C-alpha positions in Angstrom: 29.6 44.4 18.6 32.9 45.8 17.5 35.5 47.1 19.9 35.7 50.8 18.9 38.5 52.2 21.0 38.0 55.8 19.9 34.4 55.9 21.3 35.0 53.7 24.3 38.0 55.6 25.5 36.4 59.0 25.3 33.4 57.7 27.1 35.3 56.4 30.1 37.7 59.4 30.3 34.7 61.7 30.7 33.2 59.3 33.3 36.5 59.4 35.4 36.7 63.2 35.1 33.1 63.9 36.0 33.3 61.6 39.0 36.7 62.9 40.1 37.6 59.3 40.6 41.4 59.6 41.0 41.5 62.3 43.5 43.3 61.4 46.7 41.0 61.3 49.7 41.8 63.8 52.4 39.9 61.9 55.1 40.5 58.2 54.7 41.4 55.4 57.0 43.3 53.7 54.1 47.1 53.7 54.2 48.6 56.5 52.0 50.7 55.9 49.0 52.4 58.8 47.2 53.4 57.8 43.6 55.1 60.5 41.6 56.5 61.0 38.1 59.3 63.5 37.4 57.1 66.2 36.0 57.8 67.4 32.5 58.8 70.7 31.1 56.0 71.4 28.6 57.7 71.9 25.2 55.7 73.0 22.2 56.3 69.6 20.6 54.0 67.8 23.0 54.5 64.4 24.5 56.6 61.7 22.8 56.4 58.0 23.4 59.4 58.2 25.8 57.2 60.2 28.2 54.4 57.7 27.9 56.7 54.8 29.0 57.3 56.1 32.5 53.8 57.6 33.0 52.2 54.4 32.0 54.3 52.5 34.5 53.3 54.7 37.4 49.7 54.6 36.3 49.6 50.8 36.3 51.2 50.8 39.7 48.8 53.4 41.1 45.7 51.7 39.8 46.9 48.4 41.2 47.6 49.9 44.6 44.2 51.6 44.7 42.6 48.2 44.1 44.7 46.8 46.9 43.2 49.3 49.3 45.6 52.3 49.3 44.7 55.9 49.3 46.9 56.9 46.4 48.2 60.4 45.7 49.3 60.5 42.0 49.6 64.1 40.9 50.9 65.9 37.8 52.3 69.4 37.2 54.6 71.4 34.9 58.3 72.3 35.2 57.4 75.4 33.2 60.3 77.9 33.7 63.7 77.6 32.1 65.7 77.5 28.9 63.6 74.9 26.8 60.4 76.9 27.2 62.1 80.2 26.7 64.0 79.0 23.6 60.8 77.7 22.1 59.1 81.1 22.7 62.0 83.0 21.1 61.8 80.7 18.0 58.0 81.2 17.9 58.3 85.0 18.4 55.8 85.2 21.2 55.9 85.6 25.0 57.1 82.5 27.0 53.9 82.5 29.1 51.8 82.2 26.0 53.8 79.3 24.5 54.1 77.6 27.8 50.4 77.7 28.6 49.6 76.4 25.1 52.1 73.6 25.5 50.6 72.7 28.9 47.2 72.5 27.3 48.6 70.1 24.7 50.4 67.9 27.2 47.3 67.7 29.5 45.1 66.6 26.6 47.6 63.9 25.5 47.9 62.6 29.1 44.2 62.4 29.5 43.8 60.6 26.2 46.2 58.0 27.5 43.9 57.3 30.4 46.5 58.2 33.0 44.9 58.4 36.5 46.3 61.7 37.8 44.7 63.8 40.5 44.1 66.9 38.5 42.8 68.8 41.5 46.4 69.2 42.6 47.9 70.4 39.2 50.7 73.0 39.6 52.8 75.1 37.2 56.1 76.4 38.4 55.7 79.6 36.2 52.6 80.8 38.1 53.0 83.5 40.7 51.0 81.3 43.1 53.8 78.7 42.9 57.0 80.8 42.5 55.9 82.9 45.5 57.0 79.9 47.6 60.1 79.3 45.5 61.1 82.9 46.5 60.1 82.2 50.1 62.3 79.2 50.2 65.2 81.3 48.7 64.7 83.8 51.6 64.6 81.0 54.2 68.0 79.8 52.9 69.3 83.4 52.7 68.3 84.2 56.3 70.0 81.0 57.5 73.2 81.6 55.7 72.6 78.9 53.1 72.2 81.4 50.2 75.0 83.9 49.4 76.4 86.0 46.6 80.1 85.6 45.7 82.5 86.3 42.9 83.7 83.1 41.3 84.9 81.4 38.2 81.7 80.1 36.6 80.6 78.1 33.6 79.3 80.4 30.8 77.3 79.2 27.8 77.7 81.8 25.1 74.8 80.2 23.1 72.3 80.3 26.0 73.8 83.5 27.2 73.8 82.4 30.9 75.9 80.8 33.5 75.4 77.1 34.3 75.9 75.0 37.5 78.7 72.4 37.4 76.1 69.7 37.2 74.7 71.2 34.0 78.0 70.9 32.1 78.4 67.5 30.5 81.7 66.7 28.8 82.6 70.4 28.7 79.4 71.3 27.0 76.1 72.8 27.9 73.6 70.0 28.8 70.9 71.9 26.9 72.3 73.2 23.7 75.5 71.1 23.6 77.8 74.1 22.8 81.2 74.5 24.5 81.2 76.1 27.9 83.9 78.7 28.9 85.0 80.1 32.2 84.1 83.6 33.4 84.7 85.5 36.6 81.3 86.8 37.8 79.4 87.6 41.0 76.6 85.1 41.3 74.1 83.6 43.8 74.9 80.2 45.4 73.1 77.8 47.6 75.3 76.2 50.2 74.7 72.5 49.4 78.1 71.6 50.9 76.6 72.3 54.3 74.9 68.9 54.1 77.6 66.9 52.4 78.0 64.3 55.1 74.3 63.7 55.3 74.1 63.5 51.5 76.6 60.7 51.7 75.3 58.8 54.8 71.6 58.9 54.2 71.6 57.7 50.6 72.6 54.2 51.8 69.1 53.6 53.3 67.2 54.3 50.1 65.6 51.8 47.8 67.3 53.4 44.7 69.2 51.8 41.8 72.7 51.1 43.0 74.2 52.8 40.0 72.3 56.0 40.8 73.5 56.0 44.4 77.1 55.3 43.3 76.9 58.2 40.8 75.8 60.6 43.4 78.5 59.5 45.8 81.1 59.8 43.1 79.9 63.3 42.3 80.1 64.3 45.9 83.6 62.8 45.8 84.6 62.4 49.4 88.3 61.8 50.0 90.3 61.4 53.3 93.7 63.0 53.5 95.7 65.7 55.1 96.8 69.3 54.8 100.6 69.7 54.7 102.7 72.9 54.6 105.6 73.5 52.2 107.6 76.7 53.1 108.7 79.0 50.2 112.4 80.1 50.4 113.0 83.8 50.9 109.3 84.4 51.7 107.0 84.5 54.6 104.5 82.2 52.8 104.0 78.5 52.9 102.1 76.5 50.3 99.4 74.4 51.8 98.5 71.2 49.9 95.8 68.6 50.3 96.9 65.1 49.7 95.3 61.7 50.2 98.9 60.2 50.4 100.8 61.9 53.2 102.8 58.6 53.5 104.6 59.5 50.2 105.8 62.9 51.5 109.5 62.0 51.2 109.0 61.3 47.5 107.7 64.8 46.7 110.1 66.4 44.2 108.2 69.4 42.9 104.9 71.3 43.5 102.1 72.4 41.2 99.8 75.3 41.7 96.5 76.0 39.9 97.0 79.0 37.5 94.4 80.9 39.6 96.3 80.4 42.9 96.6 83.7 44.8 100.2 83.1 45.7 101.2 83.8 42.1 100.2 87.4 42.6 101.8 87.6 46.0 105.1 86.2 44.7 105.1 88.2 41.5 108.3 90.1 42.5 110.2 86.8 42.8 109.0 85.3 39.5 111.6 86.1 36.8 109.5 84.8 33.9 106.3 86.6 34.9 105.2 87.4 31.3 105.3 83.7 30.3 103.4 82.8 33.5 100.7 85.4 32.7 100.3 84.1 29.1 99.8 80.6 30.5 97.2 81.9 33.0 95.3 83.7 30.2 95.2 80.6 28.0 94.0 78.5 30.9 91.1 80.9 31.5 89.6 79.8 28.2 89.4 76.2 29.1 86.7 74.3 31.0 87.4 72.2 34.1 86.8 69.0 32.0 89.3 70.0 29.4 91.8 70.8 32.1 91.5 67.5 33.9 91.2 65.2 30.9 93.5 62.3 31.8 94.5 61.6 28.2 95.5 65.2 27.3 99.2 66.2 27.1 100.4 67.8 30.3 101.3 71.5 30.1 102.7 73.9 32.6 105.2 76.7 33.4 107.8 76.8 36.1 107.7 79.8 38.5 111.4 80.6 38.0 112.8 82.3 41.1 110.4 80.5 43.4 111.5 77.4 45.3 109.7 75.5 48.0 111.1 73.1 50.7 110.0 69.5 51.2 109.3 69.6 55.0 110.3 66.0 55.4 113.8 66.0 54.0 114.4 69.8 53.7 115.3 69.6 50.0 114.6 72.5 47.6 111.9 71.6 45.1 110.7 73.7 42.1 107.2 75.2 41.8 105.1 75.0 38.6 101.7 76.1 37.5 99.6 73.7 35.4 96.0 73.7 34.2 95.3 70.2 35.5 95.3 71.5 39.1 92.1 73.3 39.9 91.7 76.2 42.4 88.3 74.8 43.3 89.6 71.4 44.6 91.5 71.0 47.8 93.8 74.0 48.3 94.5 74.6 44.6 98.0 73.2 45.1 99.5 69.7 45.1 102.8 68.0 46.1 103.9 65.9 43.1 105.3 62.4 43.8 106.2 60.9 40.4 107.2 57.6 41.9 103.6 57.0 43.2 101.4 58.9 40.7 101.2 58.2 37.0 100.1 61.8 36.1 103.0 63.3 38.2 105.4 60.9 36.4 104.2 62.1 33.0 104.7 65.7 34.0 108.1 65.0 35.6 109.3 63.2 32.4 108.2 66.0 30.2 110.0 68.7 32.2 112.9 66.4 33.2 112.3 66.7 36.9 113.7 64.5 39.7 112.0 61.2 40.5 112.7 60.0 44.1 112.4 56.4 45.2 112.2 57.4 48.9 110.4 54.9 51.1 106.9 55.3 52.4 106.3 56.4 56.0 103.3 55.9 58.2 100.2 58.0 57.8 100.7 59.8 61.0 104.5 60.3 60.4 103.9 62.0 57.1 101.4 64.4 58.6 103.8 65.2 61.5 106.7 65.8 59.2 104.6 68.0 57.0 103.4 70.1 59.9 99.9 69.3 58.9 96.6 67.9 60.1 94.0 65.4 58.9 91.5 66.7 56.4 88.5 65.5 54.5 87.9 66.9 51.0 85.0 66.9 48.6 84.4 67.3 44.9 81.0 68.8 45.5 80.8 72.6 45.2 78.0 75.0 46.2 75.1 75.2 43.8 75.2 78.2 41.4 71.6 79.3 40.9 71.8 82.7 39.2 70.7 82.8 35.5 71.0 85.7 33.1 67.7 84.8 31.4 64.2 86.1 31.5 61.9 83.1 32.0 62.5 82.1 35.6 61.6 83.0 39.1 63.0 86.5 40.1 65.5 86.4 42.9 63.8 88.2 45.8 66.6 90.5 46.7 67.0 94.3 46.4 70.0 96.5 46.8 70.3 99.8 48.8 72.1 102.8 47.3 75.4 101.5 48.7 74.9 98.2 46.9 74.2 96.1 50.0 71.7 93.2 49.4 68.4 93.1 51.4 65.7 90.3 51.4 62.3 91.4 50.1 59.8 91.2 53.0 57.4 88.3 52.7 54.4 90.6 52.3 55.7 91.6 48.9 55.8 88.0 47.6 55.3 86.9 45.0 58.0 89.3 43.6 56.4 89.2 40.2 58.3 88.6 37.0 57.9 91.9 34.9 56.5 91.8 31.4 57.9 95.0 29.9 61.2 93.5 28.7 62.7 92.0 25.6 63.2 88.4 26.6 65.7 87.5 24.0 69.1 86.7 25.6 71.9 89.1 25.2 74.3 88.0 27.9 73.0 90.7 30.3 70.0 89.8 32.5 66.8 91.0 30.6 65.2 92.2 33.9 67.7 95.1 33.8 65.6 96.7 31.1 62.4 96.6 33.0 61.2 100.1 34.0 58.3 98.6 35.9 60.6 96.5 38.1 62.8 99.5 38.9 59.8 101.7 39.7 58.2 99.0 41.8 61.5 98.7 43.8 61.9 102.4 44.4 58.2 102.8 45.3 58.5 100.2 48.0 62.1 100.7 49.3 63.1 104.2 48.3 64.9 106.2 45.7 68.2 104.7 44.6 67.3 101.1 45.5 67.7 98.6 42.7 66.3 95.1 42.2 68.3 91.9 41.6 68.1 91.3 37.9 69.1 87.6 37.7 66.5 84.9 37.8 66.7 81.5 39.5 67.8 78.3 37.8 64.7 76.3 36.9 66.1 73.4 39.0 65.3 75.5 42.1 61.6 75.4 41.1 61.7 71.6 40.6 63.7 70.8 43.7 60.7 71.2 46.0 57.6 70.7 43.9 56.8 67.3 45.4 56.1 69.1 48.7 53.6 71.5 47.0 51.5 68.6 45.7 50.6 67.7 49.3 48.9 71.1 49.7 48.7 72.9 46.4 46.2 75.5 47.2 47.7 76.7 50.4 48.1 80.5 50.2 49.7 80.8 53.7 52.5 78.2 53.6 54.4 76.3 50.9 52.6 73.3 52.5 51.2 72.8 56.0 53.0 70.5 58.4 49.8 68.4 58.7 49.7 67.7 54.9 53.5 67.1 54.7 53.2 64.6 57.5 50.2 63.0 55.9 51.7 62.5 52.4 55.5 62.7 52.5 58.0 61.3 51.8 57.2 60.2 48.2 56.8 56.4 48.3 57.7 55.8 44.6 59.4 58.2 42.3 59.9 57.3 38.6 62.0 59.2 36.0 65.0 59.2 33.8 68.5 58.3 35.0 69.8 61.5 33.5 68.7 63.3 36.6 71.0 61.3 38.9 73.1 64.3 39.9 71.0 67.3 38.9 67.5 67.2 40.2 67.8 64.3 42.7 70.8 65.8 44.5 69.2 69.3 44.7 65.9 67.8 45.9 67.8 66.0 48.7 69.4 69.3 49.6 66.1 71.1 49.9 64.7 68.3 52.0 67.6 68.3 54.4 67.5 72.1 54.8 63.8 72.1 55.5 64.3 69.2 58.0 67.0 71.3 59.7 64.7 74.2 60.1 61.9 72.1 61.6 59.5 71.9 58.7 59.9 68.2 58.0 60.1 65.1 60.1 62.1 63.2 57.5 65.5 63.8 55.8 65.0 62.1 52.4 62.4 63.0 49.8 62.1 59.8 47.8 62.0 56.4 49.6 61.9 54.3 46.4 63.2 55.4 43.0 63.0 53.6 39.6 64.3 54.7 36.2 62.7 54.0 32.9 65.0 53.3 30.0 65.3 55.1 26.7 63.1 54.2 23.8 65.1 54.1 20.6 63.6 55.3 17.3 62.9 53.0 14.4 66.1 54.2 12.7 68.1 52.9 15.7 68.9 56.4 17.0 67.8 58.3 20.1 64.5 60.2 19.4 65.3 63.8 18.5 63.4 66.6 16.9 66.4 67.5 14.8 66.6 64.0 13.4 62.8 64.0 12.7 62.4 60.6 14.3 60.2 61.4 17.3 57.0 59.3 17.6 54.1 61.3 18.8 51.5 59.2 20.7 48.6 61.0 19.1 48.9 59.2 15.8 49.3 55.8 17.4 46.3 56.3 19.7 44.2 57.3 16.7 45.2 54.1 14.9 45.3 51.5 17.7 43.7 53.1 20.8 45.3 54.3 24.0 45.2 50.9 25.8 47.1 49.3 22.9 49.8 52.1 23.0 50.1 51.7 26.8 50.4 47.9 26.7 52.8 48.0 23.8 55.2 50.3 25.6 55.1 48.0 28.7 55.5 44.9 26.6 58.7 46.1 24.9 60.9 44.8 27.6 62.1 45.5 31.2 61.2 49.1 32.2 64.8 50.2 32.9 66.2 48.8 29.7 66.9 50.6 26.4 64.3 49.4 23.9 63.7 49.8 20.2 60.4 51.2 18.9 58.6 49.4 16.1 55.2 50.9 15.1 54.1 47.8 13.3 54.3 45.7 16.5 51.5 47.8 18.2 49.1 45.9 16.0 49.9 42.7 17.8 48.9 44.2 21.1 45.7 45.6 19.5 44.9 42.0 18.3 45.2 40.8 21.9 42.8 43.4 23.1 40.4 42.5 20.3 40.5 38.9 21.4 39.7 39.9 25.0 36.8 42.0 23.7 35.5 39.2 21.5 35.8 36.5 24.2 34.0 38.5 26.9 31.5 40.2 24.7 30.3 36.7 23.5 30.9 35.0 26.9 28.1 32.9 28.3 28.3 32.2 32.0 29.2 28.6 33.1 28.1 27.4 36.5 30.4 24.4 36.5 34.0 25.3 37.5 36.8 24.1 35.2 39.6 23.2 37.7 42.4 23.5 35.1 41.1 27.0 34.2 40.7 27.8 37.9 44.3 27.0 38.5 45.4 29.2 35.6 43.3 32.2 36.8 44.8 31.9 40.3 48.3 31.6 39.0 47.8 34.6 36.8 46.4 36.7 39.7 49.5 35.8 41.7 52.0 36.5 38.9 50.5 39.7 37.7 50.3 41.2 41.2 53.9 40.1 41.9 55.2 41.5 38.6 53.5 44.9 39.0 55.1 45.2 42.5 58.5 44.4 40.9 57.8 46.7 37.8 58.1 43.6 35.5 55.2 44.8 33.3 56.3 42.9 30.2 56.1 39.5 32.0 52.8 40.4 33.6 51.3 41.0 30.1 52.7 37.7 28.9 50.9 36.0 31.8 47.6 37.7 30.8 48.0 36.6 27.2 48.6 33.0 28.3 45.5 33.1 30.6 43.3 34.5 27.8 44.5 31.7 25.4 43.5 29.1 28.0 40.1 30.7 28.6 39.4 30.7 24.8 40.5 27.1 24.5 38.3 26.1 27.4 35.4 27.9 25.7 35.9 26.0 22.4 36.0 22.8 24.4 32.6 23.6 26.0 34.1 24.5 29.4 33.4 28.3 29.5 34.7 30.4 32.4 32.6 31.2 35.4 31.6 34.7 36.3 34.2 35.0 39.2 36.9 33.8 36.7 35.9 36.4 34.0 35.6 39.2 36.6 39.0 38.3 38.1 40.6 38.4 34.6 39.0 41.9 33.9 40.3 43.2 37.2 43.9 42.1 36.7 43.9 43.5 33.2 42.4 46.8 34.4 45.6 48.6 35.3 47.0 47.9 31.9 44.0 48.5 29.7 41.7 50.8 31.8 39.3 51.8 29.1 38.6 48.4 27.6 38.1 46.8 31.1 35.7 49.5 32.2 33.5 48.8 29.1 33.7 45.0 29.6 32.9 45.3 33.3 29.8 47.3 32.4 28.9 45.0 29.5 28.7 41.9 31.8 26.2 43.7 34.0 28.2 45.5 36.7 27.3 49.1 37.8 30.4 50.5 39.6 33.8 51.1 38.0 36.0 48.1 37.8 38.9 50.3 39.1 37.0 50.7 42.4 36.9 46.9 42.9 39.3 45.1 45.2 42.2 43.3 43.7 41.3 39.6 43.4 42.9 37.2 45.9 44.4 33.8 45.0 44.6 30.5 46.8 48.2 29.4 47.0 47.0 25.7 47.2 45.3 26.1 43.9 48.2 27.9 42.2 50.5 24.9 42.7 50.8 22.9 39.5 49.5 19.3 39.4 52.9 18.1 38.1 56.3 19.4 37.4 59.2 18.3 35.2 61.9 16.4 37.1 65.2 16.4 35.3 67.4 13.3 35.8 71.1 13.5 35.2 73.9 11.0 35.2 77.2 12.5 36.1 75.9 16.0 35.3 74.4 15.2 31.9 70.6 15.2 31.3 69.4 11.7 30.4 65.7 11.8 31.3 62.8 14.1 32.2 59.7 12.8 34.0 56.4 14.2 35.3 56.1 14.1 39.1 54.0 15.7 41.8 55.3 19.2 42.8 55.7 18.1 46.5 57.5 14.8 45.7 59.8 13.7 48.5 63.5 13.3 48.1 63.3 9.6 48.7 60.5 9.1 46.1 62.5 11.2 43.5 65.5 9.0 44.0 63.4 5.9 43.6 61.8 7.0 40.4 65.1 8.1 38.9 66.8 4.8 39.6 63.8 2.8 38.2 63.8 4.7 34.9 64.8 2.3 32.1 66.8 5.0 30.4 68.8 5.7 33.5 69.3 1.9 34.2 70.8 1.6 30.7 73.2 4.5 31.4 74.5 3.3 34.8 74.7 -0.4 33.7 74.3 -1.8 37.2 76.9 0.4 38.9 76.2 1.5 42.4 75.9 5.3 42.6 78.6 7.0 44.6 76.1 9.7 45.6 72.7 11.0 44.5 72.1 14.8 44.5 68.4 16.0 44.7 67.1 19.5 44.2 63.5 19.1 45.4 60.9 19.2 42.7 63.5 20.0 40.0 66.5 17.7 39.6 68.1 14.4 40.4 71.8 13.9 39.6 73.2 10.3 39.9 77.0 10.4 40.3 78.8 7.1 39.4 82.3 8.4 38.7 
């Protein structure tokens, strides 16, 4: 028989679906395990092999843990709102719902053809009213508890996407989606008060099993700094300039001050500023720059002195000039700094450019500086509240209406979901498309009265994806976002896998939602993801990152058609460590397919042997041990290597007339099963078994059997390798010394000298020191 992957894979995919085999059991005495992928936004291009990498990793882990006796929840859904889906719909010239639903259908087909063991009974889509009803409910929960508010602020505006962006969505001064430059605008927008939980966000991350780099990046983004608020009086004025500094001990060395161009004192002191026109021109130019451009360390420092305004150093009572400069931000600290050129490189550059005084005044104690500055200790943070308003169509409507006086009111829960209207042109113009909806306005006035108006902004798609993992616990609940019983049963997520690019965005927001829900009594835990792992980027064959614009994306459909899903899965896992960046080479999938063909040929033609081959037994037990350990550690590439070595030994034993026993063959099929689920199902059936091999227990190993009969003992003389001998793995230190000294090669090297000392590493090395 030939191994026909196209027929075999379809056969078993239908079997799994008909049986509902991967649905998490609601009533089970088994320990729960919640394994989750960062769910995808379903673009019209379908899956690419980068998606397959992470999804295969969690599938292998989920299958392994089911065989170990866990009740595994492994769901899949769709991050369906937002700019990517909307932009694709605009390009296609059809409604976003139509293109999104079509894309979801494609994604789901591809995922099922890969044999990924998701619980499809829990499938969700963030664009459905059944889901975004609860996104809106969560918004109102935050609003009623003073964690959602509307405020006028300087915001990031992408003129290409025609919407505002959160700070976390601006990368190197550019929109993280379209890569166009971001500018600053003054607008009234909705915010979530993530800063309310800033200390918990810092403290609680330490307990998590996350990559250290991810934890550090979040802490750096939060940006906690300890310092003090100091007061600098302004001459001939009732005002004082308040500054935040982390170095109050340098107060005596402060020789000038710098305000952010947006600082309110500039307007309040306008009558004193003799060069007001110059100052206003500088403020106008600054408004066109992003925060990143303003704070770039390498850029030339610019600024304007507020002529006619002088401040007083409270420590030495000296007059010091006041400047405005764009490198000082109104959003950080107090929007004003004391400049100490002798202790700050940036201040020194500014002082040299404007020929300002540099003082070598001595440092004082921390407390003395605060006392002299009439100040108090203060902790400051880089983190700002989360801007969630979007001037786009394809998103969850914000559940707020305004009375005729313009005062906001929450929409009562009985009117949720507050449905996204369909009678609008969804192409972005810079003004929220919902403003054009007659149906939305009529609906609002019908419910609330004449003159009432709806909120016309939609929510950032990250709001939808910041709580979806709760919904998977109870996806069909029409009364709650999820019941406390189901949340207690399944949450927190035990293993979460996704790209490192979500370090600040999604992961930080999800932690905020979890902490808010914990505060309000809905959750018994404060962190959503106990264990986090990242998959690395797969690089295209041209050495570049896969991109539609470059035409180098590899779609898994073509590779599955050529080599089969099991080969594609194993190839991606065999490329290297999961978290590493790895190059794709289509030709190399054939090598994995050859391995699977060898497995098929060996077992399809296998004839049972009643006599146990002890050497083969040891190899089987060693492989069971290693593959299990490697799956736990997400070292899938080395697990596959171990499986290949084991197969080679079984084939060699067969040629030598020592065929494997049934327990040995069955054990091999079971430990290969998480990696190649279709092939192993067919082989399990082929050798006479009725039930699915994925429902079998993971095979055990005997640690006494796994120990090798012998090991290589390296013998050194003065640190240099001079001999290697075979010894028992449990050789004693005394016996190792004796064998080393009796070696003729070693005797020739030491030439009768008495060793000064002999160092023994048990079972590995003996070093004879004569010098």
